[in-house]
Phi, psi and omega in degrees: 000146181286148179288138182241149175254142180251132178287152180297319190266030172078024180283183179290151179287134181253134183289139182289149179286138176282146179291141181287147175272144173282166180291327178293320179291328185287339182292142179293144180294137180277140180274133179269134178269101181267137178259173181293328181291321179292324177296320179294322178294320178295319179296325182291320184275354184287139180278127181292152180284182178295153185294318181233142178237034183278179181252137180281106184255317181284105186264037178290132176229132185250130176261118181244112176205185190214174172269174177282153178096011177279155180268179185296324183294322178289325179293321179292322176299319180294319178294323179295318177294322175297324180288324179282341184243093185293345179267018181261160177229155182247161177209164179293161180294144181264145178290139183292339179284339180289152177277157186292338179296342180293334182297328178300321179290322177298318177298321180294319180292323179277358180062045179243143180247001174225156183214137168242115184241126178260123181244122180261139175223137179061016180057023178214341179253135182238128179241144180241130173254127171249119187224144171260104188268142359258003188264347181090178007277178178217155182225143180246132180236153165261125181270127182229159174050060181275129173225118186271175180294320182291331184277324184285312183058054180280166182279342183290156180205153177211164181287138180288123181092002178286158183274134180266159166273149177246122179245128183242147176293146175299341178293343178294335180270357185271323183245146184296322182289330176288325176296323174296317178293325178297316178295321178294318180292326178297314184291336184269313188270348180277129178280127182300144179290142181063026176292140183301327183265358181268157176260142183279052178226154175238103183229007177211166185223135171265129179248135177237112184241142179260122180206131179058039179059033178223157178257121180258123181260127175223154177234119183241147171275141177260113180283137187290327189294303185238013179059030175283162184249130175233129184290140180253308186108171357281178179221143177199166182238136181250120177255111185293134177255297183209156173241126182251152180285325180265184177272115181059043175152187179102188181297143180280120176277325182206142175231129184286114180289341181271359185282135176236125185291155178300324178296318180294323179295315180294324179297318180295320178295320177294321178294326178293317181292323179293324179295320178297317180297315178300323180295317180296318180296321179294323178295319179297316180298320180293323178294320178296319180295321179295323179293325181285336181295141178290143183281134180275122180270121177279140176293148183294130179271118180293336180273004181285334183258024182292313185268011177274118182263118180293143178282158178292134181278126179273144178294140181280124179252129178257124183269114183270338184258141178291131182290151179288142179292148180283141183275125175271107187289325179298316181291325178296319179294319178299317181295320179296314181298321178294319178296316181296320181294319177298316180296323179292321178296322179294319177299317182292325178290328178289327178293319180293000000 
């Protein structure tokens, strides 16, 4: 509808005047004759659009944080995982006095549905919790053989924020508790497709291998030329302790019979060293007792000297003359050289 003006004194509405066209605007648009060369140049200079125009559907968010009392190696490992997982979030360290059920509330406040929690004990033992918050399940691991990115200095490299491939050992499909852990690891470590912070490239692979009843984690770069693998880092080993039905607690679904606690391991090592020390002390005591015992004298056997042939007795010669002293050639040469040097000094002083 055309705009209308209203008079102040209640008159009739007057239709507003249309703006006048300029002569340039009134002229009909001229058609450009484009050639094939110009079209090619335009296509060459055109900026390509985004690689993917899909919709971000998988809203997985991972909360990665730790308790107080962790060392520098654990802190660097936590930072490496945050850098490799663009769908992760960080939080402040949790107090060790708080109960683990508080983590579910922290995940809810941070809008996260998965959690990786590092729990430090005695400033030397590190435990990792993998949990599906808030309904579970959750798994507790002992982390061993930690090597961070800054420590390894491997030749591999990958784009920050790129999506990884996940490679699992065939043993994950053989036992039910490993199948449960496989699904939990897939949901935590796989970067969602079309995530805003992720890159639409796949240039590295996370490998989970089962060996010696432990899960070994490695990160490799995929080289474009021949699809060879070069390790990037970090690397660590997860020793499973328990799997719980709930998040950070609840009924125990599985308990590892091969697990040995760090305290028990240190106790066994101390007992082995103590046993070695006690064995050495016992050997010393036996040697002292043997020395104190009286020696048993065996009677002389007359047949022992049957095959002993006595040597010829040489006549005793008594030397009545004192032997001549041996000449020390080195001292003699020194004396001659010293005498010659003194004579030369005298000649030089006489000439002056």
